[in-house]
C-alpha positions in Angstrom: 87.0 125.7 -8.0 88.7 122.8 -9.8 91.8 124.9 -10.4 91.9 126.2 -6.8 91.5 122.7 -5.5 94.2 121.3 -7.8 96.6 124.1 -6.7 95.9 123.2 -3.0 94.1 126.4 -2.0 90.8 124.8 -1.3 89.5 121.4 -0.3 86.1 119.8 -0.8 84.5 118.0 2.1 81.3 116.0 2.2 78.8 117.5 4.7 76.1 115.5 6.4 73.5 117.9 7.7 70.2 116.5 8.8 67.8 114.7 6.6 68.5 114.3 2.9 71.6 113.8 0.8 74.9 115.0 2.0 76.4 118.0 0.1 79.8 119.2 -0.7 81.3 122.3 0.9 84.6 124.0 0.0 87.1 125.2 2.6 90.3 127.1 2.4 93.6 125.2 3.2 96.6 126.3 5.2 98.2 127.3 1.8 95.7 130.2 1.7 96.9 131.4 5.1 100.4 131.6 3.6 99.1 134.0 0.9 97.9 136.5 3.5 100.6 135.9 6.1 102.5 138.8 7.4 106.2 138.5 6.7 106.8 139.9 10.2 105.1 136.9 11.9 108.4 135.5 13.1 109.5 138.7 14.7 106.1 139.3 16.3 105.8 135.8 17.6 109.3 135.9 19.1 108.5 139.3 20.7 105.3 138.0 22.1 107.0 134.9 23.5 109.6 137.1 25.2 106.9 139.3 26.8 105.3 136.2 28.2 108.6 134.9 29.5 110.0 138.2 30.9 106.8 139.8 32.1 104.4 136.9 32.7 100.8 136.2 31.6 99.2 139.2 33.4 101.5 141.8 31.8 101.4 140.1 28.4 97.5 140.2 28.5 97.7 143.9 29.5 99.9 144.5 26.5 97.5 142.7 24.2 94.6 144.7 25.6 96.5 147.9 24.8 97.3 146.7 21.3 93.6 145.8 20.8 92.6 149.2 22.0 94.9 150.9 19.5 93.5 148.7 16.7 90.0 149.6 17.8 90.8 153.3 17.7 92.3 152.9 14.2 89.2 151.0 12.9 86.7 153.2 14.7 87.6 156.1 12.5 86.0 154.4 9.5 82.7 153.6 11.4 80.0 156.2 10.9 76.7 154.4 11.1 74.5 154.5 14.2 72.6 151.2 13.5 74.6 148.2 14.7 74.0 146.1 11.6 75.4 148.9 9.5 78.3 149.4 11.9 79.2 145.7 11.4 79.0 146.1 7.6 81.4 149.1 7.9 83.8 147.1 10.0 83.7 144.3 7.5 84.6 146.7 4.8 87.4 148.2 6.8 88.8 144.7 7.6 88.5 143.8 3.9 90.5 147.0 3.0 93.2 145.7 5.4 93.5 142.3 3.7 91.1 140.4 6.0 88.5 138.7 3.8 85.3 139.5 5.8 81.5 139.2 5.4 78.8 140.8 7.5 75.8 138.5 7.7 72.3 138.5 9.2 71.2 135.0 10.2 68.3 134.0 12.5 68.1 137.6 13.8 71.8 137.6 14.7 74.4 139.8 13.2 77.6 137.9 12.4 81.0 138.9 11.2 82.8 136.1 9.3 86.5 136.2 8.5 88.0 133.8 6.0 91.7 134.5 6.7 93.5 135.7 9.8 96.0 138.4 9.9 97.4 136.9 13.1 97.2 133.2 12.2 100.7 132.2 13.2 100.6 134.3 16.3 97.2 133.0 17.3 98.1 129.4 16.7 100.8 129.8 19.4 98.9 132.2 21.7 95.1 132.0 21.6 95.1 135.2 23.6 95.3 136.9 20.2 91.8 135.7 19.4 90.5 137.3 22.6 92.4 140.5 21.7 90.7 140.6 18.3 87.3 139.9 19.8 87.7 142.7 22.4 88.8 145.0 19.6 85.6 144.4 17.8 83.6 145.0 21.0 85.2 148.4 21.3 84.7 149.3 17.7 81.1 148.2 17.5 80.1 149.3 21.1 78.4 146.0 21.5 79.1 142.5 22.9 80.9 140.3 20.4 81.6 136.6 20.9 83.8 134.3 18.8 81.5 131.3 18.0 83.8 129.5 15.5 87.5 129.7 15.0 89.7 128.5 12.1 92.2 127.3 14.7 89.6 124.8 15.7 89.2 123.5 12.1 86.4 125.8 10.9 86.6 127.4 7.5 86.9 130.8 9.1 86.2 132.7 12.3 82.6 133.7 13.1 82.0 136.5 15.5 78.4 136.9 16.8 77.3 140.4 17.7 75.0 140.4 20.8 71.3 140.7 20.6 69.1 142.3 23.3 65.6 141.2 24.1 65.5 138.8 21.1 66.1 141.7 18.7 69.2 142.7 16.9 70.7 145.6 18.8 70.7 148.9 16.9 
């Protein structure tokens, strides 16, 4: 941790949570995003900006929905489980295999998918519609409602996607 901190890849923050002493938490920095950045970000960002300018918001959103559907189709081929929690774990594994550092977590009877880097970071920082595209893609892959509850663009250490529950139980 000391080396990663000295090299500027992580930062230590003091966290005050409830009663008791504060503790330290480690968060990735923007330098980490550069490690995982796609070298085609400039081209993709410019293309997306042109679509918004030439076609308008509605058509650009339609395009992003179609792109999300294609990504969902690609990722769905690696999902085999029927139980939702296992499907989330399989999606996490698939995303990891594609360079997105991801964990599947069960917390307070909720299934969460947590990503620690964003393959679309530069695009999403300019167009938050990318975050919605990614969330919709996960909904299609998992066949369940998915909501983005924390986003690294808002200063969080990563993005947290909460998979819907029904009747107080985790959906399976």
